C-alpha positions in Angstrom: -120.2 -128.8 28.6 -120.1 -126.0 31.2 -123.1 -125.6 33.4 -122.1 -122.7 35.6 -119.3 -120.2 36.1 -118.2 -117.8 38.8 -115.8 -115.0 38.1 -114.0 -113.1 41.0 -111.7 -110.2 40.2 -111.4 -111.4 36.6 -111.0 -108.6 34.1 -113.9 -106.2 34.6 -115.8 -108.5 37.0 -115.6 -108.2 40.8 -117.9 -111.1 41.5 -120.4 -112.5 39.1 -122.0 -115.9 38.4 -123.6 -117.3 35.2 -125.5 -120.5 34.4 -125.5 -122.1 30.9 -127.8 -124.5 29.0 -126.5 -127.4 27.0 -127.6 -125.8 23.7 -127.4 -122.2 22.5 -126.7 -119.4 25.1 -127.1 -115.9 23.7 -125.4 -113.1 25.7 -126.8 -109.6 24.8 -125.5 -106.3 25.9 -123.9 -103.0 24.9 -120.2 -102.7 24.0 -117.8 -102.7 27.0 -120.3 -104.5 29.2 -118.2 -107.5 29.8 -119.5 -109.9 27.1 -116.1 -110.7 25.6 -114.5 -111.0 29.1 -117.1 -113.7 29.8 -116.1 -115.7 26.8 -112.4 -115.2 27.7 -113.1 -116.5 31.2 -114.7 -119.7 29.8 -111.8 -120.2 27.4 -109.1 -119.5 30.0 -110.7 -122.0 32.4 -111.0 -124.6 29.8 -107.6 -124.2 28.0 -105.4 -122.7 30.7 -104.5 -119.4 28.9 -106.3 -116.4 27.5 -106.6 -115.9 23.8 -105.7 -112.2 24.0 -103.8 -111.3 27.2 -101.0 -112.3 29.5 -101.9 -113.7 32.9 -101.0 -110.4 34.7 -103.7 -108.6 32.7 -106.5 -111.1 33.7 -106.5 -109.9 37.3 -108.9 -106.9 37.9 -107.0 -103.6 38.2 -105.5 -103.1 41.8 -106.8 -106.6 42.9 -104.3 -109.0 44.5 -105.9 -112.1 42.9 -108.5 -113.5 40.6 -110.4 -116.7 40.5 -112.6 -118.7 38.1 -114.8 -121.6 39.3 -116.6 -123.7 36.7 -118.9 -126.7 37.0 -118.8 -129.0 34.0 -120.9 -132.1 33.2 -118.1 -134.4 34.5 -115.8 -132.3 36.6 -115.2 -129.1 38.7 -112.5 -126.8 37.5 -110.9 -123.8 39.3 -108.3 -121.3 38.2 -106.4 -119.2 40.8 -104.3 -116.2 39.8 -102.2 -114.5 42.5 -100.3 -111.3 41.7 -96.6 -111.6 42.6 -93.7 -109.1 42.3 -92.3 -111.1 39.4 -95.6 -111.9 37.7 -98.5 -114.2 38.5 -98.7 -117.4 40.3 -101.2 -119.6 38.5 -102.8 -122.8 39.8 -105.3 -125.0 38.0 -107.5 -127.3 40.2 -109.4 -130.1 38.5 -111.6 -132.2 40.9 -109.4 -131.1 43.9 -106.1 -131.9 42.1 -103.8 -129.0 41.6 -101.8 -128.4 38.3 -99.4 -125.6 37.5 -100.0 -126.1 33.7 -102.4 -128.0 31.6 -101.3 -130.7 29.1 -103.6 -131.2 26.2 -105.5 -134.1 27.8 -106.3 -131.9 30.9 -108.0 -129.2 28.8 -111.6 -128.9 27.7 -112.0 -128.6 23.9 -113.1 -125.1 22.8 -113.5 -123.4 19.5 -113.5 -119.6 19.5 -114.7 -117.4 16.7 -114.4 -113.6 16.6 -114.7 -110.9 14.0 -110.9 -110.6 13.5 -110.8 -114.1 12.3 -112.8 -113.0 9.2 -109.9 -110.8 8.3 -107.3 -113.6 8.6 -107.0 -114.1 4.8 -106.0 -110.6 4.0 -103.9 -109.9 7.1 -100.1 -110.6 7.6 -98.4 -114.0 7.8 -97.8 -113.7 11.5 -101.6 -113.9 12.2 -102.0 -116.9 9.9 -99.1 -118.8 11.5 -100.5 -118.0 15.0 -104.0 -119.2 14.0 -102.9 -122.6 12.5 -100.2 -123.1 15.3 -102.9 -122.5 17.9 -105.2 -125.0 16.2 -102.5 -127.6 16.1 -101.6 -127.0 19.7 -105.2 -127.8 20.7 -105.5 -130.9 18.5 -102.1 -132.4 17.9 -100.4 -134.0 21.0 -96.9 -132.6 21.6 -97.2 -129.8 19.1 -97.4 -127.0 21.7 -94.3 -128.2 23.4 -92.4 -128.6 20.1 -93.4 -125.1 19.0 -92.3 -123.6 22.4 -88.9 -125.4 22.1 -88.5 -124.1 18.6 -89.2 -120.5 19.7 -86.7 -120.8 22.6 -84.0 -122.2 20.3 -84.7 -119.5 17.7 -84.3 -116.8 20.4 -81.0 -118.3 21.4 -79.7 -118.4 17.8 -80.9 -114.8 17.2 -79.1 -113.7 20.4 -75.8 -115.2 19.1 -76.4 -113.5 15.7 -76.7 -110.1 17.4 -73.5 -110.7 19.4 -71.6 -111.3 16.2 -68.6 -112.7 18.1 -66.3 -115.6 17.3 -67.6 -117.5 20.2 -71.1 -117.0 18.9 -70.1 -118.3 15.5 -68.7 -121.4 17.1 -71.9 -122.1 19.1 -74.1 -121.5 16.1 -74.0 -125.1 14.7 -75.6 -126.6 17.7 -78.6 -124.3 17.4 -78.7 -124.9 13.6 -79.1 -128.6 14.3 -81.8 -128.1 17.0 -83.8 -125.6 14.8 -83.7 -128.0 11.9 -85.0 -131.0 13.9 -87.8 -129.0 15.6 -88.6 -127.2 12.3 -89.2 -130.4 10.5 -91.7 -131.6 13.1 -93.5 -128.3 12.8 -93.5 -128.2 9.0 -94.8 -131.8 8.7 -97.6 -131.2 11.2 -98.6 -128.0 9.4 -98.6 -129.8 6.0 -100.7 -132.6 7.3 -103.2 -130.2 8.8 -103.5 -128.4 5.4 -104.0 -131.7 3.6 -106.8 -132.6 6.0 -108.5 -129.3 5.6 -108.4 -129.5 1.8 -110.3 -132.8 1.9 -113.3 -130.9 3.3 -113.0 -127.2 2.5 -114.5 -127.1 -1.0 -117.6 -129.0 0.1 -118.2 -126.8 3.1 -117.5 -123.6 1.2 -119.9 -124.6 -1.6 -122.6 -125.4 0.9 -122.2 -122.1 2.7 -122.0 -120.0 -0.5 -124.7 -121.9 -2.4 -122.2 -122.0 -5.3 -120.0 -124.9 -6.4 -116.4 -123.7 -5.9 -112.9 -125.0 -5.4 -111.5 -123.8 -2.1 -108.0 -124.8 -0.8 -105.3 -123.7 1.6 -101.6 -124.0 0.7 -98.7 -124.1 3.0 -95.8 -122.1 1.6 -93.0 -124.1 3.1 -89.4 -123.2 2.2 -88.5 -126.9 1.9 -90.2 -130.2 1.2 -91.5 -131.6 4.6 -90.0 -135.1 3.8 -86.4 -133.8 4.0 -87.1 -130.5 5.7 -84.5 -131.0 8.5 -81.5 -131.7 6.2 -82.5 -128.9 3.8 -83.0 -126.3 6.6 -79.7 -127.3 8.3 -77.9 -126.8 5.0 -79.5 -123.4 4.4 -78.8 -122.2 8.0 -75.1 -123.2 7.6 -74.8 -121.6 4.1 -76.5 -118.3 5.2 -74.9 -117.9 8.6 -72.7 -115.0 7.4 -75.7 -113.1 6.0 -77.7 -113.9 9.2 -74.9 -112.3 11.3 -75.3 -109.2 9.1 -79.1 -109.2 9.5 -79.1 -110.1 13.1 -81.9 -112.6 12.7 -82.7 -116.1 11.3 -84.2 -115.8 7.8 -85.2 -119.4 7.3 -87.4 -121.8 9.2 -91.1 -122.3 10.0 -91.3 -118.8 11.6 -90.8 -117.3 8.1 -93.4 -119.5 6.3 -97.0 -118.7 5.4 -100.4 -120.2 4.6 -102.3 -119.0 1.6 -106.0 -119.3 0.8 -107.1 -120.1 -2.8 -110.5 -119.8 -4.4 -111.1 -121.3 -7.8 -107.3 -121.5 -8.3 -106.8 -117.8 -7.6 -105.3 -116.1 -4.5 -108.2 -115.2 -2.3 -106.5 -112.2 -0.6 -106.4 -110.4 -4.0 -109.3 -111.8 -6.0 -112.0 -112.9 -3.6 -114.8 -110.6 -2.5 -115.5 -109.7 1.1 -118.4 -112.2 1.2 -116.3 -114.9 -0.4 -113.6 -114.4 2.2 -116.2 -114.7 5.0 -117.5 -117.9 3.5 -113.9 -119.3 3.4 -113.3 -118.5 7.0 -116.7 -119.9 8.0 -115.9 -123.1 6.2 -112.5 -123.2 7.9 -114.2 -122.8 11.3 -116.6 -125.6 10.6 -113.6 -127.8 9.8 -112.0 -126.7 13.1 -115.2 -127.8 15.0 -115.1 -131.2 13.3 -111.4 -131.6 13.8 -111.5 -130.7 17.5 -114.4 -133.1 18.1 -112.7 -135.9 16.1 -109.3 -135.6 17.8 -110.6 -135.0 21.3 -113.4 -137.5 21.3 -115.9 -135.0 22.6 -117.9 -132.1 21.4 -116.1 -128.7 21.9 -117.8 -125.7 23.5 -118.3 -123.1 20.7 -117.7 -119.5 21.6 -118.9 -116.8 19.1 -118.0 -113.3 19.9 -120.2 -110.8 18.0 -119.7 -112.6 14.6 -123.4 -112.5 13.6 -123.1 -108.7 12.9 -120.3 -109.5 10.4 -122.3 -112.2 8.5 -125.2 -111.7 6.1 -128.4 -113.7 6.4 -127.3 -116.7 4.3 -124.0 -117.1 6.2 -125.8 -116.7 9.6 -128.2 -119.5 8.6 -125.2 -121.7 7.5 -123.6 -121.2 10.9 -126.8 -121.8 12.8 -127.2 -125.2 11.1 -124.1 -126.4 12.9 -125.0 -125.1 16.4 -127.4 -127.8 17.4 -124.6 -130.3 17.9 -122.6 -128.1 20.3 -123.0 -126.1 23.5 -122.7 -122.5 22.1 -122.2 -119.2 23.8 -122.9 -116.2 21.5 -122.3 -112.6 22.3 -124.1 -109.8 20.5 -125.1 -106.1 20.8 -128.1 -106.7 18.5 -130.4 -109.5 19.8 -132.6 -109.3 16.7 -129.7 -110.3 14.5 -129.3 -113.5 16.4 -132.8 -114.4 17.6 -134.3 -114.3 14.1 -132.5 -117.5 13.4 -133.8 -119.4 16.5 -137.6 -119.4 15.8 -138.0 -122.6 17.7 -137.1 -120.7 20.9 -134.4 -123.3 21.8 -131.9 -121.0 23.5 -131.1 -119.3 26.7 -130.9 -115.5 26.8 -128.5 -113.7 29.1 -129.0 -109.9 29.1 -126.4 -107.5 30.5 -128.0 -104.4 32.1 -126.3 -101.8 34.3 -123.2 -103.9 34.8 -125.3 -106.9 35.8 -126.9 -109.7 34.0 -130.2 -111.6 34.0 -131.1 -114.7 32.1 -134.2 -116.2 30.7 -135.0 -119.4 28.7 
């Protein structure tokens, strides 16, 4: 739980401070007033990286540095960003101890939900892979490191393919083996995640939609996870000549996809807009539970203007889960959110003239 946050030269902020309550915190203001930047600051301080930008873009324009200071219920966290000629020097400080990067156990669990997530079902496979890989990186120890190693190895193999030389062909086998080993770990983790989601997705979806339905996610793997490494290695070897012609690697986890099914039909082509929203809301509820279960503590829930994208029934379904978590909600329309908190158990932060004021 975060209790207060100070932002200096971060994004649109020169110097601003905010205090948060343990329950629901509603941030109200017009577009481009800094609401999303505030959520980004919370997530970056907790997780170590932004969800939408490189470190160089986090420092306010023409400023030499940026800094975030957050007080949590059990620790003090600081993030320092200093502009360098070659990029940004980043330092995390947790209770006076410095770290250059954060392992999973050094992060604070956070679940972020924004309107683009509601389009995930009908968008391209890149977005779906990124979403599920990011979820695994936050909940599955070692996955983030494995994924990064896979991407580096893939870049090396693709570089050799583009060279098209005899030397490149001789070096290809080592990268085929490496990609196959790392690829199996990734594919098995993805399949296990999908299996876990499917144990709960239909129940959550039916509760949200008020209609009994069968909801499921499928992982479109090119090979069976049980013998993925050997199958991928064989395929990479067999297709090496064609890969040299293409100039890229056509097989592996980077080419696989996740599909959403509703009542045994492909949701992207058969589900209505409202049904797709219910699916994503059910998935986000699973994400909350998974994060809490794997991390052993309740995550901070960040909701960026999603109430305007949900109808009344889906808003109520989401609100039913908020009491268990510290939640920060941004909105341009206070009425759309406040109508669901008749008990008055929330803190209101209102942006006015580039500033903010709060009230309970």
